[in-house]
C-alpha positions, 0 to 999 in steps of 0.5 A, spaced: 614 599 262 612 603 266 607 608 265 607 615 263 601 617 261 593 614 260 589 620 257 582 620 255 576 624 251 570 624 249 569 625 242 562 627 238 563 623 233 562 615 231 567 611 232 569 609 225 569 617 223 575 617 229 579 611 227 579 614 220 582 621 223 586 618 227 590 612 222 591 619 216 598 618 218 599 624 212 595 628 215 596 626 223 600 633 223 595 637 224 593 634 230 599 631 233 604 636 236 611 638 233 610 632 227 611 636 221 610 629 216 607 623 216 607 616 213 606 609 213 611 605 208 605 599 208 600 601 209 595 600 216 598 594 219 601 590 223 609 590 222 607 597 218 613 602 219 610 609 221 616 614 219 615 622 221 619 627 222 619 631 228 623 637 231 628 636 226 629 629 226 626 623 222 623 617 226 619 611 225 614 608 228 612 600 228 605 598 227 605 592 233 598 591 233 592 592 232 584 591 232 582 594 226 577 600 227 578 599 235 585 600 236 592 601 234 599 599 238 605 604 235 612 602 238 617 606 237 625 605 239 630 611 240 637 609 243 636 606 249 629 608 249 623 604 248 616 608 247 609 604 246 603 608 245 595 605 245 590 609 241 584 604 243 576 608 241 570 605 244 562 607 242 559 611 246 551 612 245 550 607 239 555 609 235 554 617 236 560 618 241 566 615 242 571 614 247 579 615 245 584 613 249 592 614 248 596 610 253 604 611 253 608 606 256 616 608 256 622 603 258 630 604 258 636 600 258 643 601 259 647 609 260 645 615 261 638 612 258 635 608 265 638 614 269 633 620 265 628 614 265 623 619 271 626 626 266 623 623 259 617 620 262 615 627 264 617 629 257 613 625 254 607 626 258 608 633 257 608 633 249 604 627 247 598 628 252 595 633 249 595 628 242 588 625 245 584 632 246 588 634 238 585 629 236 577 630 238 578 636 235 580 634 229 575 628 228 569 633 230 571 639 225 572 633 220 567 631 213 563 626 215 
């Protein structure tokens, strides 16, 4: 896999509050650009499928890895493109604040995906790199 981007932000909320916003799938469209609806088939656990409607299409992600309250890895496969999004939360200042980091990696297979890989990474960076800043706003505005 090749890195599309890594972005982080410091959020003025405890990690548990940020985690609650991050994994509230039904409310995620409020801060995930381009996502119109989202839900988890069987909760927030490894192997669970996240179904979301974005840009006019229904798509799925799988929770591939989970460290409750600290990190979650979502993997989406579409055609010859596999995207891995890793969200990590790090408590700061005795958990008064949280550093949130999103890393997106992409792998492509077959024609034309491999040829288009640089453009796909650029598109992902443009559409998804703002998620952490939007998460920051949503978490800081959420009720405790």
